[in-house]
mmCIF file of the N, C-alpha and C atoms, coordinates in Angstrom:
data_MODEL
# 
_entry.id   MODEL 
# 
loop_
_atom_site.group_PDB 
_atom_site.id 
_atom_site.type_symbol 
_atom_site.label_atom_id 
_atom_site.label_alt_id 
_atom_site.label_comp_id 
_atom_site.label_asym_id 
_atom_site.label_entity_id 
_atom_site.label_seq_id 
_atom_site.pdbx_PDB_ins_code 
_atom_site.Cartn_x 
_atom_site.Cartn_y 
_atom_site.Cartn_z 
_atom_site.occupancy 
_atom_site.B_iso_or_equiv 
_atom_site.pdbx_formal_charge 
_atom_site.auth_seq_id 
_atom_site.auth_comp_id 
_atom_site.auth_asym_id 
_atom_site.auth_atom_id 
_atom_site.pdbx_PDB_model_num 
ATOM 1   N N  . MET A 1 1  ? 0.912  -1.200 0.046   1.00 0.00 ? 1  MET A N  1 
ATOM 2   C CA . MET A 1 1  ? -0.177 -0.144 0.037   1.00 0.00 ? 1  MET A CA 1 
ATOM 3   C C  . MET A 1 1  ? 1.057  1.398  -0.016  1.00 0.00 ? 1  MET A C  1 
ATOM 4   N N  . ARG A 1 2  ? 2.208  1.025  0.476   1.00 0.00 ? 2  ARG A N  1 
ATOM 5   C CA . ARG A 1 2  ? 3.109  2.102  0.166   1.00 0.00 ? 2  ARG A CA 1 
ATOM 6   C C  . ARG A 1 2  ? 3.260  2.759  -1.218  1.00 0.00 ? 2  ARG A C  1 
ATOM 7   N N  . GLU A 1 3  ? 3.512  1.897  -2.054  1.00 0.00 ? 3  GLU A N  1 
ATOM 8   C CA . GLU A 1 3  ? 3.613  2.084  -3.538  1.00 0.00 ? 3  GLU A CA 1 
ATOM 9   C C  . GLU A 1 3  ? 2.405  3.508  -3.868  1.00 0.00 ? 3  GLU A C  1 
ATOM 10  N N  . HIS A 1 4  ? 1.435  2.945  -3.621  1.00 0.00 ? 4  HIS A N  1 
ATOM 11  C CA . HIS A 1 4  ? -0.113 3.791  -3.869  1.00 0.00 ? 4  HIS A CA 1 
ATOM 12  C C  . HIS A 1 4  ? 0.292  5.181  -3.254  1.00 0.00 ? 4  HIS A C  1 
ATOM 13  N N  . SER A 1 5  ? 0.821  5.076  -2.237  1.00 0.00 ? 5  SER A N  1 
ATOM 14  C CA . SER A 1 5  ? 0.721  6.909  -1.626  1.00 0.00 ? 5  SER A CA 1 
ATOM 15  C C  . SER A 1 5  ? 2.034  7.339  -2.657  1.00 0.00 ? 5  SER A C  1 
ATOM 16  N N  . LEU A 1 6  ? 3.005  6.574  -2.446  1.00 0.00 ? 6  LEU A N  1 
ATOM 17  C CA . LEU A 1 6  ? 4.302  7.273  -2.996  1.00 0.00 ? 6  LEU A CA 1 
ATOM 18  C C  . LEU A 1 6  ? 4.196  7.650  -4.467  1.00 0.00 ? 6  LEU A C  1 
ATOM 19  N N  . ALA A 1 7  ? 3.449  6.946  -5.143  1.00 0.00 ? 7  ALA A N  1 
ATOM 20  C CA . ALA A 1 7  ? 2.868  7.100  -6.645  1.00 0.00 ? 7  ALA A CA 1 
ATOM 21  C C  . ALA A 1 7  ? 2.087  8.218  -6.490  1.00 0.00 ? 7  ALA A C  1 
ATOM 22  N N  . ARG A 1 8  ? 1.022  8.731  -5.634  1.00 0.00 ? 8  ARG A N  1 
ATOM 23  C CA . ARG A 1 8  ? 0.439  9.656  -5.576  1.00 0.00 ? 8  ARG A CA 1 
ATOM 24  C C  . ARG A 1 8  ? 0.717  10.952 -5.092  1.00 0.00 ? 8  ARG A C  1 
ATOM 25  N N  . VAL A 1 9  ? 2.062  10.891 -4.395  1.00 0.00 ? 9  VAL A N  1 
ATOM 26  C CA . VAL A 1 9  ? 2.924  12.177 -3.867  1.00 0.00 ? 9  VAL A CA 1 
ATOM 27  C C  . VAL A 1 9  ? 3.702  12.878 -5.042  1.00 0.00 ? 9  VAL A C  1 
ATOM 28  N N  . MET A 1 10 ? 3.994  11.420 -5.886  1.00 0.00 ? 10 MET A N  1 
ATOM 29  C CA . MET A 1 10 ? 5.325  11.875 -6.797  1.00 0.00 ? 10 MET A CA 1 
ATOM 30  C C  . MET A 1 10 ? 4.391  12.817 -7.907  1.00 0.00 ? 10 MET A C  1 
ATOM 31  N N  . THR A 1 11 ? 3.226  11.700 -8.273  1.00 0.00 ? 11 THR A N  1 
ATOM 32  C CA . THR A 1 11 ? 2.441  12.520 -9.489  1.00 0.00 ? 11 THR A CA 1 
ATOM 33  C C  . THR A 1 11 ? 2.101  13.912 -8.924  1.00 0.00 ? 11 THR A C  1 
ATOM 34  N N  . GLU A 1 12 ? 1.422  14.066 -7.878  1.00 0.00 ? 12 GLU A N  1 
ATOM 35  C CA . GLU A 1 12 ? 0.719  15.130 -7.592  1.00 0.00 ? 12 GLU A CA 1 
ATOM 36  C C  . GLU A 1 12 ? 2.230  16.288 -7.436  1.00 0.00 ? 12 GLU A C  1 
ATOM 37  N N  . LEU A 1 13 ? 3.713  16.312 -7.116  1.00 0.00 ? 13 LEU A N  1 
ATOM 38  C CA . LEU A 1 13 ? 4.558  16.959 -7.114  1.00 0.00 ? 13 LEU A CA 1 
ATOM 39  C C  . LEU A 1 13 ? 4.726  17.233 -8.373  1.00 0.00 ? 13 LEU A C  1 
ATOM 40  N N  . THR A 1 14 ? 5.125  16.394 -9.276  1.00 0.00 ? 14 THR A N  1 
ATOM 41  C CA . THR A 1 14 ? 5.024  16.434 -11.093 1.00 0.00 ? 14 THR A CA 1 
ATOM 42  C C  . THR A 1 14 ? 4.033  17.497 -11.217 1.00 0.00 ? 14 THR A C  1 
ATOM 43  N N  . VAL A 1 15 ? 3.023  17.293 -11.283 1.00 0.00 ? 15 VAL A N  1 
ATOM 44  C CA . VAL A 1 15 ? 1.785  17.981 -11.741 1.00 0.00 ? 15 VAL A CA 1 
ATOM 45  C C  . VAL A 1 15 ? 1.941  19.628 -11.142 1.00 0.00 ? 15 VAL A C  1 
ATOM 46  N N  . ASP A 1 16 ? 2.173  19.441 -9.675  1.00 0.00 ? 16 ASP A N  1 
ATOM 47  C CA . ASP A 1 16 ? 2.478  20.748 -9.200  1.00 0.00 ? 16 ASP A CA 1 
ATOM 48  C C  . ASP A 1 16 ? 3.497  21.891 -9.989  1.00 0.00 ? 16 ASP A C  1 
ATOM 49  N N  . GLN A 1 17 ? 4.939  20.791 -10.133 1.00 0.00 ? 17 GLN A N  1 
ATOM 50  C CA . GLN A 1 17 ? 5.942  21.533 -10.985 1.00 0.00 ? 17 GLN A CA 1 
ATOM 51  C C  . GLN A 1 17 ? 5.539  22.219 -12.303 1.00 0.00 ? 17 GLN A C  1 
ATOM 52  N N  . ARG A 1 18 ? 5.141  21.322 -13.112 1.00 0.00 ? 18 ARG A N  1 
ATOM 53  C CA . ARG A 1 18 ? 4.718  21.795 -14.643 1.00 0.00 ? 18 ARG A CA 1 
ATOM 54  C C  . ARG A 1 18 ? 3.330  21.912 -14.643 1.00 0.00 ? 18 ARG A C  1 
ATOM 55  N N  . GLY A 1 19 ? 2.393  21.350 -13.827 1.00 0.00 ? 19 GLY A N  1 
ATOM 56  C CA . GLY A 1 19 ? 0.890  21.463 -14.214 1.00 0.00 ? 19 GLY A CA 1 
ATOM 57  C C  . GLY A 1 19 ? 0.314  20.883 -15.188 1.00 0.00 ? 19 GLY A C  1 
ATOM 58  N N  . GLU A 1 20 ? 1.218  19.377 -15.469 1.00 0.00 ? 20 GLU A N  1 
ATOM 59  C CA . GLU A 1 20 ? 0.558  18.637 -16.264 1.00 0.00 ? 20 GLU A CA 1 
ATOM 60  C C  . GLU A 1 20 ? 0.879  16.778 -15.761 1.00 0.00 ? 20 GLU A C  1 
ATOM 61  N N  . PRO A 1 21 ? -0.118 16.231 -15.765 1.00 0.00 ? 21 PRO A N  1 
ATOM 62  C CA . PRO A 1 21 ? 0.142  14.920 -15.148 1.00 0.00 ? 21 PRO A CA 1 
ATOM 63  C C  . PRO A 1 21 ? 1.553  13.974 -15.904 1.00 0.00 ? 21 PRO A C  1 
ATOM 64  N N  . VAL A 1 22 ? 2.426  13.528 -15.030 1.00 0.00 ? 22 VAL A N  1 
ATOM 65  C CA . VAL A 1 22 ? 3.736  13.039 -15.761 1.00 0.00 ? 22 VAL A CA 1 
ATOM 66  C C  . VAL A 1 22 ? 3.245  11.394 -15.739 1.00 0.00 ? 22 VAL A C  1 
ATOM 67  N N  . PRO A 1 23 ? 3.909  10.711 -16.464 1.00 0.00 ? 23 PRO A N  1 
ATOM 68  C CA . PRO A 1 23 ? 3.767  9.374  -16.497 1.00 0.00 ? 23 PRO A CA 1 
ATOM 69  C C  . PRO A 1 23 ? 4.123  8.866  -15.139 1.00 0.00 ? 23 PRO A C  1 
ATOM 70  N N  . GLN A 1 24 ? 3.836  7.931  -14.645 1.00 0.00 ? 24 GLN A N  1 
ATOM 71  C CA . GLN A 1 24 ? 4.471  7.391  -13.386 1.00 0.00 ? 24 GLN A CA 1 
ATOM 72  C C  . GLN A 1 24 ? 5.362  6.694  -13.435 1.00 0.00 ? 24 GLN A C  1 
ATOM 73  N N  . VAL A 1 25 ? 5.482  5.996  -15.001 1.00 0.00 ? 25 VAL A N  1 
ATOM 74  C CA . VAL A 1 25 ? 6.862  5.078  -15.242 1.00 0.00 ? 25 VAL A CA 1 
ATOM 75  C C  . VAL A 1 25 ? 8.072  6.103  -15.398 1.00 0.00 ? 25 VAL A C  1 
ATOM 76  N N  . LEU A 1 26 ? 7.829  7.099  -15.791 1.00 0.00 ? 26 LEU A N  1 
ATOM 77  C CA . LEU A 1 26 ? 9.314  8.267  -15.899 1.00 0.00 ? 26 LEU A CA 1 
ATOM 78  C C  . LEU A 1 26 ? 9.621  8.429  -14.290 1.00 0.00 ? 26 LEU A C  1 
ATOM 79  N N  . LEU A 1 27 ? 8.379  8.527  -13.640 1.00 0.00 ? 27 LEU A N  1 
ATOM 80  C CA . LEU A 1 27 ? 8.972  9.312  -12.058 1.00 0.00 ? 27 LEU A CA 1 
ATOM 81  C C  . LEU A 1 27 ? 9.583  7.929  -11.286 1.00 0.00 ? 27 LEU A C  1 
ATOM 82  N N  . GLY A 1 28 ? 8.826  6.767  -11.441 1.00 0.00 ? 28 GLY A N  1 
ATOM 83  C CA . GLY A 1 28 ? 9.420  5.392  -11.272 1.00 0.00 ? 28 GLY A CA 1 
ATOM 84  C C  . GLY A 1 28 ? 11.249 5.126  -11.660 1.00 0.00 ? 28 GLY A C  1 
ATOM 85  N N  . GLU A 1 29 ? 11.189 5.853  -12.791 1.00 0.00 ? 29 GLU A N  1 
ATOM 86  C CA . GLU A 1 29 ? 12.830 5.665  -13.431 1.00 0.00 ? 29 GLU A CA 1 
ATOM 87  C C  . GLU A 1 29 ? 14.086 6.453  -12.693 1.00 0.00 ? 29 GLU A C  1 
ATOM 88  N N  . MET A 1 30 ? 13.333 7.891  -13.017 1.00 0.00 ? 30 MET A N  1 
ATOM 89  C CA . MET A 1 30 ? 13.960 8.866  -12.495 1.00 0.00 ? 30 MET A CA 1 
ATOM 90  C C  . MET A 1 30 ? 13.459 9.954  -12.304 1.00 0.00 ? 30 MET A C  1 
ATOM 91  N N  . PRO A 1 31 ? 13.026 10.832 -11.487 1.00 0.00 ? 31 PRO A N  1 
ATOM 92  C CA . PRO A 1 31 ? 12.333 11.970 -11.270 1.00 0.00 ? 31 PRO A CA 1 
ATOM 93  C C  . PRO A 1 31 ? 12.913 12.905 -11.774 1.00 0.00 ? 31 PRO A C  1 
ATOM 94  N N  . LEU A 1 32 ? 12.545 13.198 -12.947 1.00 0.00 ? 32 LEU A N  1 
ATOM 95  C CA . LEU A 1 32 ? 13.114 14.453 -14.140 1.00 0.00 ? 32 LEU A CA 1 
ATOM 96  C C  . LEU A 1 32 ? 12.307 15.100 -14.486 1.00 0.00 ? 32 LEU A C  1 
ATOM 97  N N  . GLY A 1 33 ? 12.441 16.577 -13.958 1.00 0.00 ? 33 GLY A N  1 
ATOM 98  C CA . GLY A 1 33 ? 11.102 17.506 -14.370 1.00 0.00 ? 33 GLY A CA 1 
ATOM 99  C C  . GLY A 1 33 ? 11.834 18.403 -15.196 1.00 0.00 ? 33 GLY A C  1 
ATOM 100 N N  . ARG A 1 34 ? 12.887 18.882 -14.885 1.00 0.00 ? 34 ARG A N  1 
ATOM 101 C CA . ARG A 1 34 ? 13.396 20.382 -15.348 1.00 0.00 ? 34 ARG A CA 1 
ATOM 102 C C  . ARG A 1 34 ? 14.238 19.756 -16.905 1.00 0.00 ? 34 ARG A C  1 
ATOM 103 N N  . ILE A 1 35 ? 14.419 18.301 -17.033 1.00 0.00 ? 35 ILE A N  1 
ATOM 104 C CA . ILE A 1 35 ? 15.081 18.220 -17.848 1.00 0.00 ? 35 ILE A CA 1 
ATOM 105 C C  . ILE A 1 35 ? 14.054 17.619 -19.463 1.00 0.00 ? 35 ILE A C  1 
ATOM 106 N N  . GLY A 1 36 ? 13.312 18.772 -19.288 1.00 0.00 ? 36 GLY A N  1 
ATOM 107 C CA . GLY A 1 36 ? 12.217 18.878 -20.605 1.00 0.00 ? 36 GLY A CA 1 
ATOM 108 C C  . GLY A 1 36 ? 12.407 20.239 -21.297 1.00 0.00 ? 36 GLY A C  1 
ATOM 109 N N  . PRO A 1 37 ? 11.714 19.900 -22.338 1.00 0.00 ? 37 PRO A N  1 
ATOM 110 C CA . PRO A 1 37 ? 11.828 20.852 -23.578 1.00 0.00 ? 37 PRO A CA 1 
ATOM 111 C C  . PRO A 1 37 ? 11.418 22.395 -22.882 1.00 0.00 ? 37 PRO A C  1 
# 
């Protein structure tokens, strides 16, 4: 049940930074948010 919480927090954080939903796969591999266009 921890994975769900972590995924939710990571997704929310990413959405807050850019404002768009980021795929969980990307977050799971490497939390990148500034290495985008």
